[in-house]
N, C-alpha and C positions, 0 to 999 in steps of 0.2 A: 818616600820618604815623608814625615810628618811634618803638617805646616809649622814654621818657627814663629810662633807669638807667645803673648802674654802667656796663655794657658799652659804651654808645654813648659815654663818655666816654671809652673806653679804645681807641676804635678805632684812633687815630693811634699807640699807645706803641709796638708792635711794631716796626714799620720806621726807628727813628731811629739806628740804627748807622750810623757814618761809613763810608766809604768802604774805608779800609785799617786806621784806628786803632780798637781793640773799646773803645768806651764804654758803660758800662752807664747807665739813667737812675738819675737819684739816688738814688732810695731802695734799689735793687738792693744786697742784702747789708749795708745799713747795720742791718737791725733786731737783727743777731746780732755786728755788729761783727767787730774783728780785723784785722790786717794780713796781707796777701799775702805768703808767703814767695819769696824768690828761687826763678826757673824751677830745676826740677830736670833734669838732663842728658838725661833719659829724656823729655822734651817737646820737645826741640831738633829731631825731626826725624820726622815720620809720614807712612810708605810708603802710597801710594794707587794704587787700581786702578780699572777700569771694573767694574761689577757682573756682566756678561756677560763678561767676560775680554778680550776681544778691542778693541783699538780701534775707535769707529765710524767707517763712512766717510762719516757726513752726521749734522749735528746743527743746532738752531737756536743752541745755548747749552745750558750745562747749571749746574743748583745743586745743592749738597748741603752734609752735615752733619758736624763732626768732634767728638768729644766729647775734654775736657781732665781729665786726673785732677786733683783739690783740691788748689790751691794751686801747679799748674804754670803758669797763664799768666793774669799782672796784667793787670787794666784797660788799655786804653791799647797793648798790644803790636801789632806789627805783624808779619804773615805773607804769607812769599812761595811761591812755588810753581815748581817747575821740573818738567821732564823727567825721566825716571830718568837719561838721558844727559847732564843738566845744563843742556837749555836752557831760558831763561827763559819764564815763560808769565804775560802778564797776567791778573791776578786780583784779585776785589773781594771783600772779606772784613766779616763784620761779625757781633756776638756774637748769640746766639739763648737762651744758657741762662747762669746765674750758680750758684756756690756759695754756702752760707752766709757765708764770709769774703770775699766780693766778687769772688772771682776767675773767670774765663771757664770756664766748665763747656762751652758747645755755642758753635760759630763755624759760619757759614754761608759758603759760598763759592760765586763763580760764574765762569766762563771764557766767552768767545766763541769766534770762529773764526777769530781774526788767527792764531793758532800751530795747526797740524795735530793732531788727537789723536794723543797718544802711548799706548802701551798701559799705561804706569805713570808715577808721579808722586812728587814728595817736597814734602811742605809741612813749611816750617821758620820759625823765628823771623827776620825781617829784612824789609827794605824790599821791598814787592812790584812787578814790573815793571810799566811802565806801557802801557796800548795806542799804538800810534803813533797811532791817531786815536780819542782817547777819545771814547766816546759821549756825546751832547750831548742835553738836553730844555732846551727853550725854551716859553715860556706867554705867552699874553694872554688877555684878557677873554674871546674867543670859543673857544681851541681851544689844545692842547699839540701840539707838534711833537719827536718823538724821531728824532734822525741816529744811526745807528749806523756812519756812515762808508761803507756801502755802499747802504742804503736811508733813505727818510725818511716817517714814519708820522704823520700828521695824525690827533688824537683830538680830538671833538668836547666842549665843556663842556655844551652844551644841543640840545634838537631830537631828530628821530627817527634820525637818522644817525649811528653811533656812529665809525666810520672815515672820514672825507672822503675821503681817498686814502692810496695807498700809492705811493711814486716810488721810481725807481730811476735816477740820472743826470737826464738831461733827457725821460727818457720815465715816464708814470704808468703803473704796472701796474695798479692796481685804485682803483677810487672806491664811494663810497656803502656802506660796511660798515654793516649794519644785521641785526637778528633779526627773523625772521618767525615768525608763527603762525596756524594755521588751528583754528577752533573750529567743531564741528557740535553741534545741540542733541541727537542720539539717535545710539547706537551699535548700535539695534536695526533689522530689517527691519520696520516699521511702516507702516501706511498713512499717517501725518502726513508733509506734506512736510519734507525735510529741508532746512535750511538751514545754509549755511555762513557764517562770519564771519571776516574778515581781521583782522591786528593785527601792529604793527611797534613797534620800541624808541621808548621815551621815557625819554630821559635826566633824572636826578633828583639827581645827584651826581657829580663826577670828583675824583679823588685820585691825585697823583703820590707813591707810598709808596716808590719808590726813585730814583735819578736817576743813576747811574752812579759811575764812568767806565766798568765794564765792562757794568754791568745796570741796567736800569730797569724798572719796575713801574708802570702805570698802572691803577686800580682805576675802573670804570664802573659805577654803580647806578643802578637805574630799573625801570620795568615796561612790561608791553605795553599799548600802546593801539590801540581798534578805529579801522580806517580810516574807517567810516562809524558815528559814534554816540559816547556820552560812556564806555563802560565803559573799566575800565584793571584788569588782572589780572596774574597771573604776575610777581612781582616778580623780577628779575635781578640777579646780581653777576656782572661778567666784569673779569677781570684780564687785561693785555696785557703780555708780556714781551718785552723786545729785548735783544741783545748787541752788544757792541763788534765789528766786524767782520763781522757775520752779514747775510744777506740773510733770514733767517727772523724770523717773528714767531710766537710762541705765547701760544694763548688756553686761559683757564679759563672755561669757561661754566657757572655755577649758577641754576637757577630754583627758585621754592617753588612748589607747587601750592596756590591759595588759591579755587578753585572749587566748585560744587556736584558732586560726583561724579555725581548723579543727572541734570544738566542738562548740564554741561559736558563734553565730549568732545573732546580734542585729536585732530585729524587731520592736523596737521602741524606741525612746531616745527624751526627750523632758524636757520642763519647764512648771510647771504646777500651778495656783493660783485658790482660791475659791472667788466667787464674791458675797456677799450677795446682794438679789433682794428685793425690798419692795414695788415698785409701782405696779400698779394695772397691770394686762399683756397685757393691749392694750397701757398702757403706759411704757413700756418695750421695748428694742431694742436691734437689732443685726445688726452691720455693716462689712462687708467685702470689702476690696479696691479691685479692678481689674485690668486691664490692664489700665496704665497710670492713667488718672483722674478720671476714671470709679468707681461707688460706689454702690454697693448693699445695700441698707438700707429696712429693714423690721422690722416689730413689732411682739413681741412673741404673739399677739393674733391681727393680721389684721381685721380691719373693713372697708376696701376699696374692691370694686368689689362684695360686698355683694348683696342678690337679694333684699335686703328694703338698703335705703340709710340714715347713720345714720345724714347726714346735711355735706355741703361743709366746712364749719369752723372746723368741726371732723375731716374729712378727710386729710386736709390741714394741721392742728396741729399733726395728727399722721405721716404723710410722712417727715416733718420737723424735726421730734424729738422732738417737742414742747409737754406741756400738754395738752391734749384735755381738751374741754369743759366739766364741770361737766356730769356725765350721766343723771342726771335728765333732762336736755336741751335737749338731743339726741331725734331722732323719737324715740317713743316708740315701734315701730315694730322692733328695733334693739335691744333697750336697754332692753327689756325683754325677749329677746331671746339671748343675750350673752352667756351662760353658754353652747349652743350648736355650736360657733363658736371655731373649734379648736385652742389649745394653743401649738406652734412649740416650743418645748423646747431645741430641738438638731439641730445642723448646723455643717458642718464639711465643709472648702475648702482644698482639696487635690491638689499638683502639683507633680505628679508623674513624669512628665517628664518637659524639659525646654521648651515644644512647647505648653502645654495643661494643663489647670486647669480645676478642677470641683466643684461646690458646692451643696451641697444636704442637704435636712432637714428631720425630722420625730417630731412626737408629742414627742414620748419618748421611752425608751429602750423597745424591746418586739415588735414594729412595724416597719410598712415598711418604707425604706427610699423613699423619692421623688426627682427626679433631679429639681435644681433649674436654674442653668444657669451654663454657662462654658466659657472659653476665651483662649487665649494663655498663659499669663505672668502674674500671680498675684503680687502685690505689697507687701505682707506680712503684711499686718496690718487687725487687727479685733477689735470689739467692743462689749460689751455685756454691758447693764445696763439700766438705766431709766432716766428719767426726773429730778430725785434728785440727780444722779451723776452715774458714770460707769467706767466701766476698757478698756482701750484700750492698745492692746499688738501687738506687731511687731517683725519682724526678717528681716533683713537685707540680701539681697543676696538671697531671698525668692525662685525664680526659679532659680537663678545660682547654688544653693547647693541643687537641689533636688535630692532625692524625701521628699517632706516637707509638712506640715498638720497644720491646725489651726482648733482647736476644742471647739465647745462649748457644754457643756450637764448640762441639767436641769435649763435650764433658766425661766422654766415654775413654777418653784419652789421656795423654800425661798432662795436658793443658786446656782448659776450657776457655774459650773466648767469649766475653759477654759485651754487648753494645747497647747502650741507650740512646734509642733513636730520636731525636727532638723532630724529626720531619722522618717517616716511616719510607721504608723504601717499597712497601707494597702498596702505598697509596699512589694517587695520581700525583705528577711532578708538579711540585709547586708552581704556579702561575701568576705571573705578576703583572702581565700584560695589561694595557688599560683596556677598559672596556666598551668604548665604542671608537667610531672611526673620524669621529670630529665634526660630522654631519654637515660639512661645509663652511663652518666656523673658522674662517681664516683670515678675519679683519677684525679689529676690536669693536666696532660698531656691530658687526654679525654676533659676536661674544656676548658683549651686553643684551641683546636680542635674546639671547639663548638665556642668559641669566634673569630675565624677566619671567621666563617661561617654567624653566626648571630648578632654577635658584643655583644652577651649577654656573662657577664661575671658569669655563673651559679655555684654554689656551694649549695651542701645538707644542709637545714637549714638555710640558709642565708636568703632566698625569707620570711621573716618572718616580720608581721606588728605588731609584739610585740613592744610597745614603740613608735609607732606613735602617733600624735594627731589631732585634729581640735578645730579651735577657731572659734566661732560664736557670733554674735553681736545682741542684742535683745535691744528693747526701750519700755517702757510702761508709760502711762498716767494714773494718777488718776482724772479723770474729774469730775466737779460739774454739768454736765448734759449731755445728748447725744448731741454728736457733730453735727453741720451741715454737709450737704455734702459737703460744699466748705471747712469747718473746717477739715473735714475726710481726703479730699484730701491732705490738706496741712501737716496733720500730715505723711499721707503716703509718701509724696515726702521725709520727714526729715527721714524716714525709709529706704527708696530705697538709699538715697545718703545723709547721715548725713553732716551736713554743716561743712566748715571749712574755718578758716581764715589763710591767707598765705601773704606773702613777696612777692615782685617782683623779677625776676630774676636779677636784678641790684642789689639789695640788698643784695641778698643771694651770688651774686660772689665778691661783695664788701667787705662782711665780712670775703673772703679769707677761705672759709670751703671745705671742700671735694677735694682738690688737684686742678688738672690741667683742668679748662674747662672755657668756656666763654659764654655769652648769645649767642642768635640766632642773625645772623649777614648776610645780604643778600645784601651788599654794593657794592660787585664787581660780575662780573659773574661767576669767579670761587668760589666763596663761596656760592652765590644761586645755583649753581650746585650743592654742596654738601649738602646744606640746603635742599633742595627739594629730594633728594636721602635719605636723612634722613628721613623725612617725608615717603617719599615712603614706605620704610623700615617699618618703625612704622604701617602704615595705612594698609599695606597689612597685618602683623600679625594680628592686632586687627580684621580686617574682616574675616580672617580664623578662628578666636575664635567664630565668628557667624556662619559663613557658616559648619564649621565642629563641631557645637555642642560640643565645649571643655568647658562641663560645668558637673556638679554633686558635690555631697558632699566629694569625697575625690580628684577630678581632678580640680575643677574650680581654676583658678589662673594661671595653668601651660599651658605650650604651647608644640608642638610637636618638635621633634629633626630634622627628614629628611623626605622628599618627596620622593613618590614613582611614576615616572611621567607616569608610563606604566598603573599602575591601576587608577592614576587620585586621589590618595588618601595619606596623611601622613604614615607613616610606624608604624602604631598604633599597629602592631601586630607582629612586628620583632623585637625580641631581644633589644638590645641596642639604637635601631633607633626609638623608640616609644617616652614615655615621656619624657621631657628635663632636668627636675630636676635639673636647673641651669648650664648645661653644658656650659661651656665658656662664663657664667656670663651675660646671657639677662638680670637680675636683676640690673646689674650694668648699661648698656646700658640704660634700660627705666628711672632708676633714674636721670641718667646726663640728658638725652633728657627731662627731667621734670625740673629739674633746669636752664637747657638753656631757655625753654621755656614757663614754667608757664601755659602749656596745661593743662586742666582739665581732659581729657581724657588719657592723659598718666600719669597723676598722678595716676587715679582710676586702670589703667592698671595694673601698678607699684604695688600699693596698694595689690590688688588682688593676685599678685605673692608674695608680701613678705608675707601675711598671709598663703598662700599655701606651699611655700619652706622652711618656717621657722618651719611648724608644720608637715605637712604630710611625706616631703622628711627626716625628720632628727628623730632621734631616743631620747627619752626623759626618758625612763627607760631602763633599762637591760643592758647586758654586752656592747653594742655599744652605750650607749647612749653618746650622744655629737657629735656622727658622723652621717654624710648624707649619702644617696644612690645613686648611680650613675644613670644615664637614664636608663629606660627600658620600658618595657611592662606594669609593675605594678611599682607605684613609689617606693615600696620596694623590688622588685624582685632581682636586680642586688646584687652580692655578694662584690661588690667593696663598702665598706662602708669608707667615708673618710672625714676630715674636710675642703676639698674643696668646698663640699656642705653645710656643716653647718656654714661656716664662717660668723662672725659678719659682714664682708665687706657687707654683701647684706641686712642687717638690719637696719643699722646705719640712713640711709637716715631717714627712715619712723620713727624712733624712735625720732630722732631730730626734725622733722617735725611736729610731731603729741605728743611727750611726752608718748607715746602708753605704759602703764608700761607691758602689755603681751609681747611687743617684747623686753622691757628692760629685762624682765625676762629671755627671748630666748638667749641675750647676754652675761647675767651675767653667765646663765650655764656654756658657753664656756670658760670659766676663767679656768677651771679644765682640759681642753682639751687635753693637752699635757698626760694625765695621759691614753689615750684610747691606745697609743703606748705599754703600759705593756699589754694588753688584747688580742689586735689584730695586727698581721704582715701585713702590708699592701702589702709586695711584697712575700708573703708566697708561691705563685705558680711559682716563677721562682730563689726562694733563692736555693742555693744549698749546704748551710752548715744549721746546725740545728739553730732553732731561740731562743735564750736565752736572753729575754730583760733584759738589765741592767737598773736602774732607771737613773744612772750617764752617761750612754754611750748609748741612745736609736739613733736609725738610722734614722733621720727627712731629709726629703727633704728640700732645701731652697727656694723650688718654693711653690707648692700647698699644702705644709705641714705648713711651716713657715707663710705663709701668711695669713692662717688661724688663728694660735695662736699668729700672732702679730696683727690682727683684734681685737682678743677677748682682747688682753692686751692694745690695744689702746682705745677701747672702755670705758675698764674698768677705765683706768686711765683719759680718759676726763672726765668720770662722777664724778670722785672725788672718787672712791673706793679703792679697796683695794691695799697699795703701792707697794705689791710684784708684782703686773701687772706691773709697771711701771721699777721694777728691773730687771724682767725678759725679759721686752721689749729693756731695754738699754743692757743688757748683750748679748743678742742675736743679735742686732744691732754691738756692736762693736767687737763679737767674728768673724761673718760673714766677717767683714771689716779686722780682721786679719788674714784669711785664707789665702793662699798661692794667690789663683786664685778667691776668693770672693764667688760670686752667679755662676761664672762659675763650682766651684767646685761639685756642684749637689746636695750634701747632706753631712750631718756631723753628728757626734756625739755628742748628745743633753743631756744635764744634767738637770734632771727632777726638782731639786729643786732649780736652779738658774736660767735656761732657757739660759746658756751658752754652744756654741759649742767648742767642744775641738781642738786643734791644728792638723794639718794632713798633708800630705805630699800633694805637688802639684798634681792635678787631674782635668780632663775637664769632666763634664757629662752634657750636655745641652739638655733639650727635648723641644721639641714645645708647652707643655701643661704648663710648670711651671710658666710663667708668664701671664696666662689667666684666672685665678682664683681670682684675687684680689690683687696681689703682685703688679702690677704696680700702682693701685690706692693707698695701703698702704704705697708704696715706696715715690711717689710722696709727701705724706704727711710727712710721718717719716723723709724724709731729713731736710723737713724743721722745724719739730718739737722738734727733738732731737739736732741736730748741733752735729753730730758726725761724722769728717771729714773722717775717714777710711771707715765708712758706706756708705757715699757718695760715695767716690771713688769708693768703690765695685761695686754699685749700676751704676754710671757713665758705669764703666768699662763693664759692661753687656750689659747697652742699646746700647753702641757704637758697640760691637762686634757682635750681634747677628745677625746683618743681612749684617754684613761686608763681605768680602771678606775671603777666606781659609789663604791666607797670613798674612792677618792682623792679624785674629785669633790666628794663629800661632807665629806669634811675638810677641804678649803679654803672651799667657798662655801655648807655649811649643806644643800645638796641634790643629788643626782645628777642627770645630765644625761638621763637617758631611753635609749633605742635609737636611737643617732644612725645616719643615713644616710653615704653618700660617705666611708667610713674611709681608703680608699686615698688619696684627694683629699688628707685632713686630714694624712696622715702627713709631708707638708712641713711642717706646722706643728710637729710633733714633731722633726722634724730641725732647724728654726731653733732651737727651745728648746735642742737638745742641743748645738748650733753656739756658741752665745751663753752657756751655761754651763758648756761644757768636759765636760758628762755623757755618758760611754761608755755608760750602760744606756740613757739616752733613743735614744742614735743607733741602737742596735742594735734598739730598739723601732721607731723609725721604718721601717727596713727590713724588718722583720717585718710591719709595716702594709703598706708598699707591695707587699710581694709575694703577701700573701695577697688583696690585689686586691678588697676588698669594695665592692659597687656601682663596679667597675671592671674589671680585667684581671688576673686570678691569673697568677702566673708561668707556671703549665702551662696558659694558655688556647691554643686552637687559631689559633697566630698564622702564619693562610694564607688564602689567597682560592682559591675554585673557580669554574670556569667555568660559568654556567646556560644552557642553551640548549634548543630544542625549543618545542613548543607551549605550555610552562609561561610564556613570556616574552614580550614584544614582539619584543625582539631579544636576542641574547647580552649578558649582563653579568657580571663578575667580581663574586662575592660573597664577602664575608668572615663568619665563623661569629658574629662577634660585630660588630655595626656602630651605635655611637652615638657621634653627635658630642660629646655633652656626656661619655662616659665618655672616649673618645680626647682630649680635651681636657684633661680633668682627669689622666688617666694623664702625658700629655706634661708638664703643669705639674709634676706630681709629681715624675716621673722627674727634671725639668730642676733643679730646686732641691734635692732631695735628693741627687743627684751632687754638687751646688756645695757645700752644707752638711758633709754626713755620708759623702762618698765614700769616705773612706779607710777607713769602718767595714763597708764592703760586705762580706754573709757569703762 
């Protein structure tokens, strides 16, 4: 049974917006009062475009977010969408965020496929156009049916079949949609008998989260149940998205691993449908998308290349996927012998690594497989059906998330079975066991010694994957006929890169969202130098993903922490130097760089990181639920489980830019994150007294801990959620401001019920990591949103003093801060204080700190890469003279925020 907490009471809050009017939940904006002003003229029209610039040739439908300046859009406003040429586009709109005065901060919008995609759009106030055939949702006790006007999708409320049928007109295109899992008891070559256990879906709850007229969202929750035996495991959440006028369905599939890593080895995990086959075998087709626009197109019973020729018209029709002429018109030397031409019923495309896929086929089970073709990176789309209709099925990031597989079985019979394997059954079973035996680190002193040499914070039992998750996006199309090669390639492009509509950086910046940043500006030599170096750092890390093959089911989306310049590899096998797991906030760096530039490649890089870090690096079940894991050789290996990794600060960008419900779930889960301090002592290895957690006096740091709590509370408040989140946010801010030395105190005793910190004696405890996991970004926004003077003063004090002289620190707080690290990263704090106080001396100091580059990149750093080749490396690589994800992220954030805050004072 799920835990009963505030989060379970909030599940239904997020999707309550009306289809076209913007209505906040009753509590949104109420706490701070104020009447929204009239809509400024600047808010009347927002230009929009596709992220990848060109209008897509295919899509299921699309959803995106748009921000609004404070006071610009009152609740209840209607918004319309037109193409740049003035054609009305049916659009569904709902609010996703609110300003403190109650006006709308973020709106989400959805369009279907009734109007062909245009290159550019205009969003403006006014009554939206309605679809010619609005999407309809009907319900009964057994199931939910969604009718897009083109297809009908039935979704079950109970049982093992999630999607009983998908129909188009009077034809049933697919049936029996369910989840499948294979479990093995070992992943090793051992003498014991290997046993395989099969599981399918078991539905526990179904919710219609949105019901049209343009978009419907149905959420299905459940577990995987054994086909034989009582075991249930691997809880899942599936969301199905359907759009008016569309013949496509989008699925977002999330599962949580809740097995024993030493006993439970997933050897197959997938989504399966049955596809009725009614056409003659020579009019049935199988399609797979290969590299780029490449398409494998074959008939179940091929009539090309035979010893006898049925005729050019017959051959051309089959190759094109059209109905062949009547058999009676064929050359009789072929038509009389069709029964002797093999019917290939089974096809399989396997992507077992990022650099190679293969396709094979066989006539039926019990007979040998025949190689068909191979390539590097398959697009992840397949099709089976015939001239009267069929089913296209695709998986996003197919090769990036290897080992994956697309299977077609039984296409020569009455029903074909298709399976999209998220984990291929032909691959080695998923092995999540910890990677070493502890090496004798059975006490805290030994573990601290281990930390000194490998930078790994090891502790027995903590390196567990229990509770980690993975989300995969899939797409399906119920087609009225076999698609042409051109159309199939268009569908494959939509699977590889789902089309997204975006607003330009100028609009995002003008709306005043996400704190201190500014659009890319190369107007002066100094600005151009910084912009070029920001691009260099991004391009280098993006290139490293490709060169180092940072792909795979559990790894894709993350990057490595630190480089080994002797071996010419990243330190993938050395303790805490391996996977980065959001250390020092590369997530924030990438998202701010996207906001500034509008670059599609930056967005997609940040998107993959958000999908990974929010799922794989965070626990979603168990005693460490809501906590993330510090960097390490495995994403779950380190014993430091902290809010600084799971923080909603890393998720807000993607949620508001895309209205993605799954990321919304992740942020809402964190509203109760403060309860984790009752079950895990963050400083247990260095604490000298017994840990007896008091709910009214929990030791919480004002940096990495409170920034995570504040991000969760802010996200919940601005989304119009639980008012307790706002009260805790305000209480924390006020009481931090009331501490004798504010943020310089370092930590405080936190009341779980109120979010307030207890008063304390003056203290000084400043660490270099406190402000580099989202605290700067959170305070940048909270100073403006909360309007609590004592909080603002406390933050300004911290910003002034971190890089100040020991004498200045002692004069204000009674003690110097010692020899602090990451001074370049903290130059943005100096810049914030300069901008807020108008102090030109501080502004100049900020630039001096930034250019000096302490624990970062100084101005005269060698900003270049060199090609390393020969026997010293396995394969040629581009190596930079300085390579650290942490330094790159902190340089990027410092540069972005210094430019926004004190750019006019550039030396």
